[in-house]
All heavy atoms as TSV, in Angstrom:
chain	resi	resn	atom	element	x	y	z
A	1	MET	N	N	-6.444	11.019	8.358
A	1	MET	CA	C	-7.383	10.098	8.948
A	1	MET	C	C	-6.983	8.682	8.582
A	1	MET	O	O	-6.736	8.380	7.425
A	1	MET	CB	C	-8.791	10.413	8.448
A	1	MET	CG	C	-9.825	9.515	8.994
A	1	MET	SD	S	-11.438	10.108	8.417
A	1	MET	CE	C	-12.456	9.119	9.421
A	2	LYS	N	N	-6.925	7.814	9.544
A	2	LYS	CA	C	-6.528	6.434	9.304
A	2	LYS	C	C	-7.752	5.528	9.303
A	2	LYS	O	O	-8.611	5.647	10.158
A	2	LYS	CB	C	-5.549	5.986	10.381
A	2	LYS	CG	C	-4.976	4.643	10.115
A	2	LYS	CD	C	-3.841	4.342	11.052
A	2	LYS	CE	C	-3.241	3.023	10.642
A	2	LYS	NZ	N	-1.948	2.818	11.171
A	3	ARG	N	N	-7.816	4.650	8.327
A	3	ARG	CA	C	-8.913	3.700	8.250
A	3	ARG	C	C	-8.654	2.569	9.239
A	3	ARG	O	O	-7.564	2.010	9.287
A	3	ARG	CB	C	-9.023	3.113	6.852
A	3	ARG	CG	C	-9.350	4.130	5.812
A	3	ARG	CD	C	-9.470	3.453	4.486
A	3	ARG	NE	N	-9.378	4.420	3.418
A	3	ARG	CZ	C	-9.390	4.098	2.160
A	3	ARG	NH1	N	-9.460	2.854	1.796
A	3	ARG	NH2	N	-9.304	5.025	1.245
A	4	ILE	N	N	-9.667	2.216	9.992
A	4	ILE	CA	C	-9.508	1.159	10.990
A	4	ILE	C	C	-9.866	-0.198	10.401
A	4	ILE	O	O	-9.140	-1.158	10.574
A	4	ILE	CB	C	-10.374	1.461	12.227
A	4	ILE	CG1	C	-9.899	2.761	12.869
A	4	ILE	CG2	C	-10.310	0.313	13.222
A	4	ILE	CD1	C	-10.773	3.255	13.988
A	5	PHE	N	N	-10.982	-0.259	9.724
A	5	PHE	CA	C	-11.437	-1.527	9.155
A	5	PHE	C	C	-11.226	-1.513	7.652
A	5	PHE	O	O	-11.982	-0.893	6.920
A	5	PHE	CB	C	-12.918	-1.763	9.467
A	5	PHE	CG	C	-13.200	-1.769	10.941
A	5	PHE	CD1	C	-13.835	-0.699	11.542
A	5	PHE	CD2	C	-12.829	-2.842	11.714
A	5	PHE	CE1	C	-14.101	-0.696	12.890
A	5	PHE	CE2	C	-13.076	-2.851	13.067
A	5	PHE	CZ	C	-13.716	-1.780	13.664
A	6	ILE	N	N	-10.213	-2.196	7.199
A	6	ILE	CA	C	-9.901	-2.242	5.770
A	6	ILE	C	C	-9.917	-3.702	5.328
A	6	ILE	O	O	-9.264	-4.534	5.930
A	6	ILE	CB	C	-8.527	-1.636	5.462
A	6	ILE	CG1	C	-8.505	-0.169	5.835
A	6	ILE	CG2	C	-8.172	-1.816	3.999
A	6	ILE	CD1	C	-7.164	0.484	5.665
A	7	ASN	N	N	-10.680	-3.978	4.285
A	7	ASN	CA	C	-10.649	-5.310	3.695
A	7	ASN	C	C	-9.564	-5.312	2.634
A	7	ASN	O	O	-9.668	-4.585	1.650
A	7	ASN	CB	C	-11.997	-5.649	3.054
A	7	ASN	CG	C	-13.088	-5.781	4.076
A	7	ASN	OD1	O	-12.833	-6.112	5.223
A	7	ASN	ND2	N	-14.313	-5.530	3.666
A	8	PRO	N	N	-8.521	-6.096	2.819
A	8	PRO	CA	C	-7.466	-6.109	1.804
A	8	PRO	C	C	-7.986	-6.666	0.481
A	8	PRO	O	O	-8.834	-7.551	0.460
A	8	PRO	CB	C	-6.406	-7.028	2.408
A	8	PRO	CG	C	-7.125	-7.845	3.426
A	8	PRO	CD	C	-8.287	-7.032	3.899
A	9	ILE	N	N	-7.482	-6.121	-0.589
A	9	ILE	CA	C	-7.888	-6.553	-1.920
A	9	ILE	C	C	-6.878	-7.568	-2.412
A	9	ILE	O	O	-5.677	-7.295	-2.465
A	9	ILE	CB	C	-7.964	-5.361	-2.884
A	9	ILE	CG1	C	-9.017	-4.377	-2.392
A	9	ILE	CG2	C	-8.271	-5.821	-4.291
A	9	ILE	CD1	C	-9.044	-3.083	-3.147
A	10	ASP	N	N	-7.370	-8.744	-2.755
A	10	ASP	CA	C	-6.522	-9.798	-3.298
A	10	ASP	C	C	-6.394	-9.571	-4.802
A	10	ASP	O	O	-7.294	-9.905	-5.566
A	10	ASP	CB	C	-7.128	-11.157	-2.994
A	10	ASP	CG	C	-6.277	-12.307	-3.489
A	10	ASP	OD1	O	-5.133	-12.064	-3.952
A	10	ASP	OD2	O	-6.743	-13.455	-3.412
A	11	LEU	N	N	-5.279	-8.966	-5.215
A	11	LEU	CA	C	-5.108	-8.617	-6.628
A	11	LEU	C	C	-4.911	-9.834	-7.522
A	11	LEU	O	O	-4.977	-9.711	-8.745
A	11	LEU	CB	C	-3.947	-7.651	-6.789
A	11	LEU	CG	C	-4.159	-6.263	-6.183
A	11	LEU	CD1	C	-2.919	-5.401	-6.378
A	11	LEU	CD2	C	-5.368	-5.588	-6.777
A	12	SER	N	N	-4.685	-11.010	-6.933
A	12	SER	CA	C	-4.540	-12.209	-7.761
A	12	SER	C	C	-5.864	-12.594	-8.424
A	12	SER	O	O	-5.872	-13.294	-9.425
A	12	SER	CB	C	-4.013	-13.371	-6.927
A	12	SER	OG	O	-4.969	-13.774	-5.964
A	13	LYS	N	N	-6.992	-12.123	-7.885
A	13	LYS	CA	C	-8.307	-12.412	-8.446
A	13	LYS	C	C	-8.770	-11.349	-9.436
A	13	LYS	O	O	-9.773	-11.521	-10.098
A	13	LYS	CB	C	-9.346	-12.499	-7.330
A	13	LYS	CG	C	-9.106	-13.602	-6.341
A	13	LYS	CD	C	-10.171	-13.561	-5.279
A	13	LYS	CE	C	-9.933	-14.602	-4.219
A	13	LYS	NZ	N	-10.963	-14.527	-3.166
A	14	VAL	N	N	-8.049	-10.242	-9.525
A	14	VAL	CA	C	-8.487	-9.100	-10.327
A	14	VAL	C	C	-7.985	-9.232	-11.762
A	14	VAL	O	O	-6.798	-9.419	-12.012
A	14	VAL	CB	C	-7.982	-7.777	-9.710
A	14	VAL	CG1	C	-8.389	-6.605	-10.572
A	14	VAL	CG2	C	-8.491	-7.627	-8.290
A	15	ASN	N	N	-8.907	-9.128	-12.706
A	15	ASN	CA	C	-8.564	-9.131	-14.129
A	15	ASN	C	C	-8.596	-7.727	-14.719
A	15	ASN	O	O	-7.828	-7.409	-15.612
A	15	ASN	CB	C	-9.541	-10.009	-14.919
A	15	ASN	CG	C	-9.464	-11.449	-14.511
A	15	ASN	OD1	O	-8.400	-11.959	-14.186
A	15	ASN	ND2	N	-10.606	-12.112	-14.497
A	16	THR	N	N	-9.509	-6.880	-14.212
A	16	THR	CA	C	-9.736	-5.560	-14.797
A	16	THR	C	C	-9.962	-4.523	-13.701
A	16	THR	O	O	-10.660	-4.783	-12.733
A	16	THR	CB	C	-10.979	-5.588	-15.707
A	16	THR	OG1	O	-10.841	-6.625	-16.669
A	16	THR	CG2	C	-11.173	-4.266	-16.423
A	17	LEU	N	N	-9.354	-3.356	-13.881
A	17	LEU	CA	C	-9.613	-2.198	-13.030
A	17	LEU	C	C	-10.396	-1.196	-13.873
A	17	LEU	O	O	-9.963	-0.834	-14.972
A	17	LEU	CB	C	-8.310	-1.561	-12.554
A	17	LEU	CG	C	-8.433	-0.183	-11.908
A	17	LEU	CD1	C	-9.151	-0.289	-10.568
A	17	LEU	CD2	C	-7.075	0.448	-11.728
A	18	ILE	N	N	-11.545	-0.782	-13.374
A	18	ILE	CA	C	-12.344	0.237	-14.062
A	18	ILE	C	C	-12.282	1.498	-13.217
A	18	ILE	O	O	-12.744	1.524	-12.084
A	18	ILE	CB	C	-13.793	-0.212	-14.285
A	18	ILE	CG1	C	-13.795	-1.462	-15.161
A	18	ILE	CG2	C	-14.613	0.912	-14.915
A	18	ILE	CD1	C	-15.158	-2.034	-15.424
A	19	TYR	N	N	-11.665	2.539	-13.769
A	19	TYR	CA	C	-11.472	3.818	-13.100
A	19	TYR	C	C	-12.543	4.761	-13.611
A	19	TYR	O	O	-12.586	5.081	-14.796
A	19	TYR	CB	C	-10.068	4.340	-13.432
A	19	TYR	CG	C	-9.615	5.499	-12.597
A	19	TYR	CD1	C	-8.844	5.286	-11.458
A	19	TYR	CD2	C	-9.932	6.804	-12.944
A	19	TYR	CE1	C	-8.407	6.350	-10.689
A	19	TYR	CE2	C	-9.496	7.871	-12.182
A	19	TYR	CZ	C	-8.736	7.631	-11.059
A	19	TYR	OH	O	-8.306	8.680	-10.284
A	20	HIS	N	N	-13.444	5.161	-12.724
A	20	HIS	CA	C	-14.565	6.028	-13.103
A	20	HIS	C	C	-14.119	7.490	-13.011
A	20	HIS	O	O	-13.938	8.019	-11.924
A	20	HIS	CB	C	-15.756	5.755	-12.190
A	20	HIS	CG	C	-16.324	4.383	-12.373
A	20	HIS	ND1	N	-17.389	4.134	-13.206
A	20	HIS	CD2	C	-15.963	3.186	-11.855
A	20	HIS	CE1	C	-17.666	2.844	-13.179
A	20	HIS	NE2	N	-16.807	2.245	-12.368
A	21	LEU	N	N	-13.941	8.115	-14.153
A	21	LEU	CA	C	-13.510	9.503	-14.230
A	21	LEU	C	C	-14.673	10.445	-13.925
A	21	LEU	O	O	-15.838	10.070	-14.073
A	21	LEU	CB	C	-12.955	9.789	-15.629
A	21	LEU	CG	C	-11.738	8.952	-16.025
A	21	LEU	CD1	C	-11.468	9.092	-17.511
A	21	LEU	CD2	C	-10.529	9.363	-15.218
A	22	PRO	N	N	-14.370	11.678	-13.506
A	22	PRO	CA	C	-15.448	12.652	-13.279
A	22	PRO	C	C	-16.281	12.866	-14.544
A	22	PRO	O	O	-15.789	12.742	-15.655
A	22	PRO	CB	C	-14.691	13.928	-12.898
A	22	PRO	CG	C	-13.396	13.441	-12.360
A	22	PRO	CD	C	-13.065	12.198	-13.137
A	23	ASP	N	N	-17.537	13.152	-14.348
A	23	ASP	CA	C	-18.495	13.440	-15.430
A	23	ASP	C	C	-18.853	12.225	-16.274
A	23	ASP	O	O	-19.304	12.373	-17.405
A	23	ASP	CB	C	-17.996	14.571	-16.334
A	23	ASP	CG	C	-17.823	15.872	-15.586
A	23	ASP	OD1	O	-18.611	16.102	-14.639
A	23	ASP	OD2	O	-16.912	16.638	-15.918
A	24	GLY	N	N	-18.602	11.009	-15.772
A	24	GLY	CA	C	-19.143	9.833	-16.421
A	24	GLY	C	C	-18.238	8.890	-17.180
A	24	GLY	O	O	-18.487	7.702	-17.157
A	25	PRO	N	N	-17.199	9.337	-17.882
A	25	PRO	CA	C	-16.418	8.365	-18.655
A	25	PRO	C	C	-15.638	7.419	-17.738
A	25	PRO	O	O	-15.378	7.721	-16.575
A	25	PRO	CB	C	-15.469	9.222	-19.490
A	25	PRO	CG	C	-15.433	10.538	-18.830
A	25	PRO	CD	C	-16.706	10.691	-18.060
A	26	THR	N	N	-15.283	6.263	-18.266
A	26	THR	CA	C	-14.509	5.286	-17.505
A	26	THR	C	C	-13.251	4.901	-18.274
A	26	THR	O	O	-13.198	4.990	-19.499
A	26	THR	CB	C	-15.321	4.015	-17.230
A	26	THR	OG1	O	-15.696	3.414	-18.461
A	26	THR	CG2	C	-16.550	4.298	-16.396
A	27	LEU	N	N	-12.272	4.480	-17.517
A	27	LEU	CA	C	-11.022	3.987	-18.077
A	27	LEU	C	C	-10.858	2.562	-17.601
A	27	LEU	O	O	-10.865	2.294	-16.399
A	27	LEU	CB	C	-9.850	4.843	-17.603
A	27	LEU	CG	C	-8.455	4.388	-17.979
A	27	LEU	CD1	C	-8.264	4.467	-19.488
A	27	LEU	CD2	C	-7.421	5.232	-17.273
A	28	SER	N	N	-10.751	1.624	-18.525
A	28	SER	CA	C	-10.626	0.211	-18.190
A	28	SER	C	C	-9.182	-0.230	-18.421
A	28	SER	O	O	-8.620	0.003	-19.490
A	28	SER	CB	C	-11.578	-0.601	-19.073
A	28	SER	OG	O	-11.435	-1.962	-18.803
A	29	VAL	N	N	-8.589	-0.861	-17.382
A	29	VAL	CA	C	-7.195	-1.296	-17.455
A	29	VAL	C	C	-7.131	-2.787	-17.155
A	29	VAL	O	O	-7.633	-3.235	-16.120
A	29	VAL	CB	C	-6.320	-0.533	-16.429
A	29	VAL	CG1	C	-4.896	-1.029	-16.460
A	29	VAL	CG2	C	-6.391	0.957	-16.660
A	30	GLU	N	N	-6.556	-3.552	-18.073
A	30	GLU	CA	C	-6.336	-4.974	-17.817
A	30	GLU	C	C	-5.194	-5.112	-16.819
A	30	GLU	O	O	-4.144	-4.493	-16.975
A	30	GLU	CB	C	-5.999	-5.710	-19.115
A	30	GLU	CG	C	-7.115	-5.704	-20.121
A	30	GLU	CD	C	-8.351	-6.428	-19.638
A	30	GLU	OE1	O	-8.218	-7.484	-19.002
A	30	GLU	OE2	O	-9.455	-5.912	-19.890
A	31	MET	N	N	-5.375	-5.904	-15.777
A	31	MET	CA	C	-4.418	-5.991	-14.676
A	31	MET	C	C	-3.353	-7.066	-14.874
A	31	MET	O	O	-2.628	-7.380	-13.948
A	31	MET	CB	C	-5.174	-6.272	-13.373
A	31	MET	CG	C	-6.042	-5.135	-12.921
A	31	MET	SD	S	-5.118	-3.684	-12.447
A	31	MET	CE	C	-4.374	-4.250	-10.939
A	32	ASP	N	N	-3.221	-7.602	-16.046
A	32	ASP	CA	C	-2.254	-8.662	-16.309
A	32	ASP	C	C	-0.834	-8.184	-16.022
A	32	ASP	O	O	-0.218	-7.493	-16.830
A	32	ASP	CB	C	-2.372	-9.129	-17.758
A	32	ASP	CG	C	-1.503	-10.330	-18.052
A	32	ASP	OD1	O	-1.302	-11.150	-17.140
A	32	ASP	OD2	O	-1.035	-10.447	-19.195
A	33	GLY	N	N	-0.324	-8.498	-14.830
A	33	GLY	CA	C	1.033	-8.124	-14.439
A	33	GLY	C	C	1.192	-6.710	-13.929
A	33	GLY	O	O	2.295	-6.289	-13.609
A	34	LEU	N	N	0.124	-5.925	-13.840
A	34	LEU	CA	C	0.223	-4.532	-13.403
A	34	LEU	C	C	-0.129	-4.329	-11.933
A	34	LEU	O	O	-0.123	-3.210	-11.452
A	34	LEU	CB	C	-0.689	-3.646	-14.251
A	34	LEU	CG	C	-0.326	-3.527	-15.721
A	34	LEU	CD1	C	-1.358	-2.680	-16.447
A	34	LEU	CD2	C	1.048	-2.929	-15.882
A	35	GLY	N	N	-0.450	-5.381	-11.204
A	35	GLY	CA	C	-0.879	-5.266	-9.817
A	35	GLY	C	C	0.131	-4.585	-8.918
A	35	GLY	O	O	-0.229	-3.905	-7.958
A	36	ALA	N	N	1.408	-4.709	-9.202
A	36	ALA	CA	C	2.456	-4.100	-8.378
A	36	ALA	C	C	2.484	-2.580	-8.513
A	36	ALA	O	O	3.044	-1.894	-7.662
A	36	ALA	CB	C	3.810	-4.679	-8.755
A	37	PHE	N	N	1.870	-2.031	-9.543
A	37	PHE	CA	C	1.898	-0.588	-9.775
A	37	PHE	C	C	0.763	0.157	-9.082
A	37	PHE	O	O	0.736	1.376	-9.103
A	37	PHE	CB	C	1.857	-0.283	-11.273
A	37	PHE	CG	C	3.084	-0.757	-11.994
A	37	PHE	CD1	C	3.035	-1.899	-12.781
A	37	PHE	CD2	C	4.277	-0.080	-11.863
A	37	PHE	CE1	C	4.163	-2.345	-13.439
A	37	PHE	CE2	C	5.406	-0.520	-12.516
A	37	PHE	CZ	C	5.354	-1.656	-13.306
A	38	PHE	N	N	-0.202	-0.556	-8.497
A	38	PHE	CA	C	-1.360	0.061	-7.869
A	38	PHE	C	C	-1.303	-0.125	-6.366
A	38	PHE	O	O	-1.101	-1.226	-5.876
A	38	PHE	CB	C	-2.672	-0.533	-8.399
A	38	PHE	CG	C	-2.912	-0.231	-9.847
A	38	PHE	CD1	C	-2.589	-1.152	-10.823
A	38	PHE	CD2	C	-3.447	0.979	-10.226
A	38	PHE	CE1	C	-2.798	-0.877	-12.158
A	38	PHE	CE2	C	-3.665	1.267	-11.574
A	38	PHE	CZ	C	-3.338	0.334	-12.536
A	39	ASP	N	N	-1.463	0.971	-5.624
A	39	ASP	CA	C	-1.537	0.937	-4.172
A	39	ASP	C	C	-2.851	1.584	-3.774
A	39	ASP	O	O	-2.939	2.798	-3.636
A	39	ASP	CB	C	-0.347	1.658	-3.543
A	39	ASP	CG	C	-0.312	1.531	-2.036
A	39	ASP	OD1	O	-1.154	0.789	-1.478
A	39	ASP	OD2	O	0.553	2.159	-1.409
A	40	PHE	N	N	-3.883	0.768	-3.610
A	40	PHE	CA	C	-5.222	1.294	-3.351
A	40	PHE	C	C	-5.330	1.950	-1.988
A	40	PHE	O	O	-6.213	2.755	-1.762
A	40	PHE	CB	C	-6.262	0.184	-3.495
A	40	PHE	CG	C	-6.405	-0.292	-4.908
A	40	PHE	CD1	C	-5.912	-1.531	-5.290
A	40	PHE	CD2	C	-7.009	0.503	-5.856
A	40	PHE	CE1	C	-6.039	-1.963	-6.594
A	40	PHE	CE2	C	-7.132	0.084	-7.162
A	40	PHE	CZ	C	-6.640	-1.161	-7.533
A	41	ASP	N	N	-4.453	1.611	-1.033
A	41	ASP	CA	C	-4.493	2.245	0.278
A	41	ASP	C	C	-4.104	3.713	0.213
A	41	ASP	O	O	-4.483	4.498	1.070
A	41	ASP	CB	C	-3.564	1.521	1.253
A	41	ASP	CG	C	-4.053	0.132	1.585
A	41	ASP	OD1	O	-5.283	-0.094	1.486
A	41	ASP	OD2	O	-3.233	-0.725	1.937
A	42	MET	N	N	-3.348	4.120	-0.789
A	42	MET	CA	C	-2.884	5.496	-0.918
A	42	MET	C	C	-3.832	6.358	-1.751
A	42	MET	O	O	-3.662	7.559	-1.820
A	42	MET	CB	C	-1.483	5.532	-1.549
A	42	MET	CG	C	-0.434	4.846	-0.711
A	42	MET	SD	S	-0.251	5.569	0.922
A	42	MET	CE	C	0.378	7.175	0.520
A	43	GLU	N	N	-4.801	5.748	-2.394
A	43	GLU	CA	C	-5.729	6.486	-3.249
A	43	GLU	C	C	-6.858	7.096	-2.421
A	43	GLU	O	O	-7.305	6.515	-1.440
A	43	GLU	CB	C	-6.322	5.561	-4.306
A	43	GLU	CG	C	-5.303	5.005	-5.275
A	43	GLU	CD	C	-4.715	6.058	-6.175
A	43	GLU	OE1	O	-5.392	7.066	-6.448
A	43	GLU	OE2	O	-3.587	5.873	-6.603
A	44	LEU	N	N	-7.331	8.253	-2.826
A	44	LEU	CA	C	-8.466	8.902	-2.184
A	44	LEU	C	C	-9.706	8.639	-3.013
A	44	LEU	O	O	-9.792	9.068	-4.161
A	44	LEU	CB	C	-8.228	10.404	-2.052
A	44	LEU	CG	C	-7.056	10.819	-1.180
A	44	LEU	CD1	C	-6.865	12.327	-1.251
A	44	LEU	CD2	C	-7.277	10.386	0.256
A	45	GLY	N	N	-10.637	7.910	-2.447
A	45	GLY	CA	C	-11.862	7.594	-3.150
A	45	GLY	C	C	-12.464	6.317	-2.619
A	45	GLY	O	O	-12.062	5.800	-1.581
A	46	ASP	N	N	-13.448	5.794	-3.332
A	46	ASP	CA	C	-14.144	4.580	-2.937
A	46	ASP	C	C	-13.829	3.464	-3.901
A	46	ASP	O	O	-13.659	3.685	-5.103
A	46	ASP	CB	C	-15.659	4.818	-2.896
A	46	ASP	CG	C	-16.058	5.784	-1.798
A	46	ASP	OD1	O	-15.451	5.708	-0.708
A	46	ASP	OD2	O	-16.949	6.596	-2.028
A	47	ILE	N	N	-13.786	2.252	-3.348
A	47	ILE	CA	C	-13.484	1.070	-4.137
A	47	ILE	C	C	-14.643	0.102	-4.029
A	47	ILE	O	O	-15.140	-0.159	-2.936
A	47	ILE	CB	C	-12.191	0.393	-3.641
A	47	ILE	CG1	C	-11.008	1.325	-3.836
A	47	ILE	CG2	C	-11.965	-0.931	-4.357
A	47	ILE	CD1	C	-9.743	0.846	-3.191
A	48	CYS	N	N	-15.077	-0.410	-5.157
A	48	CYS	CA	C	-16.080	-1.473	-5.200
A	48	CYS	C	C	-15.377	-2.711	-5.735
A	48	CYS	O	O	-15.039	-2.787	-6.912
A	48	CYS	CB	C	-17.245	-1.069	-6.093
A	48	CYS	SG	S	-18.513	-2.341	-6.204
A	49	ASP	N	N	-15.124	-3.658	-4.844
A	49	ASP	CA	C	-14.378	-4.862	-5.197
A	49	ASP	C	C	-15.347	-5.992	-5.515
A	49	ASP	O	O	-15.951	-6.574	-4.625
A	49	ASP	CB	C	-13.462	-5.254	-4.037
A	49	ASP	CG	C	-12.626	-6.485	-4.311
A	49	ASP	OD1	O	-12.641	-6.977	-5.459
A	49	ASP	OD2	O	-11.953	-6.960	-3.387
A	50	THR	N	N	-15.514	-6.292	-6.786
A	50	THR	CA	C	-16.342	-7.419	-7.204
A	50	THR	C	C	-15.478	-8.504	-7.821
A	50	THR	O	O	-15.952	-9.300	-8.625
A	50	THR	CB	C	-17.434	-6.965	-8.197
A	50	THR	OG1	O	-16.809	-6.415	-9.356
A	50	THR	CG2	C	-18.373	-5.949	-7.584
A	51	SER	N	N	-14.210	-8.559	-7.424
A	51	SER	CA	C	-13.277	-9.512	-8.029
A	51	SER	C	C	-13.650	-10.965	-7.747
A	51	SER	O	O	-13.327	-11.843	-8.537
A	51	SER	CB	C	-11.846	-9.225	-7.573
A	51	SER	OG	O	-11.741	-9.320	-6.165
A	52	ASP	N	N	-14.328	-11.238	-6.630
A	52	ASP	CA	C	-14.779	-12.608	-6.358
A	52	ASP	C	C	-15.857	-13.044	-7.340
A	52	ASP	O	O	-15.998	-14.217	-7.630
A	52	ASP	CB	C	-15.324	-12.736	-4.936
A	52	ASP	CG	C	-14.234	-12.700	-3.889
A	52	ASP	OD1	O	-13.082	-13.036	-4.220
A	52	ASP	OD2	O	-14.531	-12.333	-2.748
A	53	ILE	N	N	-16.621	-12.088	-7.857
A	53	ILE	CA	C	-17.734	-12.401	-8.752
A	53	ILE	C	C	-17.296	-12.403	-10.214
A	53	ILE	O	O	-17.508	-13.366	-10.940
A	53	ILE	CB	C	-18.875	-11.384	-8.563
A	53	ILE	CG1	C	-19.369	-11.437	-7.116
A	53	ILE	CG2	C	-20.013	-11.638	-9.550
A	53	ILE	CD1	C	-20.277	-10.303	-6.737
A	54	ASP	N	N	-16.678	-11.293	-10.647
A	54	ASP	CA	C	-16.363	-11.153	-12.075
A	54	ASP	C	C	-14.935	-10.701	-12.363
A	54	ASP	O	O	-14.600	-10.406	-13.506
A	54	ASP	CB	C	-17.352	-10.198	-12.737
A	54	ASP	CG	C	-17.366	-8.818	-12.107
A	54	ASP	OD1	O	-16.571	-8.560	-11.189
A	54	ASP	OD2	O	-18.183	-7.982	-12.541
A	55	GLY	N	N	-14.078	-10.606	-11.332
A	55	GLY	CA	C	-12.686	-10.238	-11.557
A	55	GLY	C	C	-12.461	-8.762	-11.795
A	55	GLY	O	O	-11.454	-8.375	-12.380
A	56	VAL	N	N	-13.374	-7.912	-11.333
A	56	VAL	CA	C	-13.304	-6.476	-11.616
A	56	VAL	C	C	-13.256	-5.681	-10.315
A	56	VAL	O	O	-13.913	-6.020	-9.344
A	56	VAL	CB	C	-14.529	-6.028	-12.450
A	56	VAL	CG1	C	-14.520	-4.524	-12.668
A	56	VAL	CG2	C	-14.550	-6.746	-13.782
A	57	ILE	N	N	-12.453	-4.616	-10.322
A	57	ILE	CA	C	-12.462	-3.621	-9.253
A	57	ILE	C	C	-12.877	-2.300	-9.887
A	57	ILE	O	O	-12.347	-1.906	-10.927
A	57	ILE	CB	C	-11.082	-3.461	-8.597
A	57	ILE	CG1	C	-10.754	-4.690	-7.770
A	57	ILE	CG2	C	-11.029	-2.221	-7.731
A	57	ILE	CD1	C	-9.415	-4.609	-7.073
A	58	HIS	N	N	-13.841	-1.616	-9.257
A	58	HIS	CA	C	-14.267	-0.293	-9.693
A	58	HIS	C	C	-13.684	0.716	-8.716
A	58	HIS	O	O	-13.824	0.559	-7.508
A	58	HIS	CB	C	-15.794	-0.171	-9.673
A	58	HIS	CG	C	-16.472	-1.089	-10.631
A	58	HIS	ND1	N	-16.814	-0.702	-11.901
A	58	HIS	CD2	C	-16.865	-2.374	-10.500
A	58	HIS	CE1	C	-17.392	-1.707	-12.513
A	58	HIS	NE2	N	-17.439	-2.739	-11.688
A	59	PHE	N	N	-13.022	1.748	-9.237
A	59	PHE	CA	C	-12.466	2.801	-8.391
A	59	PHE	C	C	-13.139	4.123	-8.738
A	59	PHE	O	O	-13.183	4.531	-9.886
A	59	PHE	CB	C	-10.954	2.920	-8.585
A	59	PHE	CG	C	-10.360	4.008	-7.732
A	59	PHE	CD1	C	-10.267	3.857	-6.365
A	59	PHE	CD2	C	-9.920	5.185	-8.307
A	59	PHE	CE1	C	-9.735	4.870	-5.573
A	59	PHE	CE2	C	-9.392	6.192	-7.531
A	59	PHE	CZ	C	-9.302	6.039	-6.165
A	60	PHE	N	N	-13.685	4.770	-7.699
A	60	PHE	CA	C	-14.346	6.060	-7.846
A	60	PHE	C	C	-13.521	7.091	-7.071
A	60	PHE	O	O	-13.526	7.086	-5.843
A	60	PHE	CB	C	-15.762	6.013	-7.243
A	60	PHE	CG	C	-16.653	4.994	-7.899
A	60	PHE	CD1	C	-16.679	3.678	-7.450
A	60	PHE	CD2	C	-17.464	5.356	-8.962
A	60	PHE	CE1	C	-17.501	2.742	-8.043
A	60	PHE	CE2	C	-18.297	4.425	-9.547
A	60	PHE	CZ	C	-18.311	3.106	-9.094
A	61	PRO	N	N	-12.762	7.954	-7.751
A	61	PRO	CA	C	-11.940	8.934	-7.046
A	61	PRO	C	C	-12.793	9.904	-6.249
A	61	PRO	O	O	-13.970	10.126	-6.578
A	61	PRO	CB	C	-11.179	9.656	-8.159
A	61	PRO	CG	C	-11.964	9.408	-9.388
A	61	PRO	CD	C	-12.688	8.109	-9.203
A	62	ARG	N	N	-12.206	10.461	-5.211
A	62	ARG	CA	C	-12.928	11.413	-4.362
A	62	ARG	C	C	-13.474	12.541	-5.221
A	62	ARG	O	O	-12.810	13.037	-6.116
A	62	ARG	CB	C	-11.992	11.972	-3.315
A	62	ARG	CG	C	-12.723	12.915	-2.356
A	62	ARG	CD	C	-11.916	13.171	-1.175
A	62	ARG	NE	N	-11.799	11.894	-0.474
A	62	ARG	CZ	C	-11.593	11.763	0.805
A	62	ARG	NH1	N	-11.443	12.836	1.540
A	62	ARG	NH2	N	-11.508	10.590	1.373
A	63	GLY	N	N	-14.692	12.928	-4.950
A	63	GLY	CA	C	-15.355	13.936	-5.755
A	63	GLY	C	C	-16.194	13.327	-6.853
A	63	GLY	O	O	-16.999	13.977	-7.475
A	64	ASN	N	N	-16.003	12.032	-7.094
A	64	ASN	CA	C	-16.765	11.341	-8.116
A	64	ASN	C	C	-17.494	10.135	-7.507
A	64	ASN	O	O	-18.109	9.375	-8.195
A	64	ASN	CB	C	-15.836	10.859	-9.234
A	64	ASN	CG	C	-16.596	10.448	-10.464
A	64	ASN	OD1	O	-17.634	11.007	-10.756
A	64	ASN	ND2	N	-16.110	9.456	-11.173
A	65	ALA	N	N	-17.373	9.969	-6.198
A	65	ALA	CA	C	-17.950	8.790	-5.551
A	65	ALA	C	C	-19.360	9.065	-5.094
A	65	ALA	O	O	-19.763	10.165	-4.860
A	65	ALA	CB	C	-17.096	8.378	-4.371
């Protein structure tokens, strides 16, 4: 399935990626220089981009969203 309406994520504004693991725990990753290693278009799940507000992206993998 191809997404038609995608808002691109400007990783230059992102300071922290918070990955919400199943059953509640989270993994926080500082994005200093790591933006090239993440391809959010290839991930299965939901993204909450609050980088304009606080510099954080929340990722909820499929099954945990």
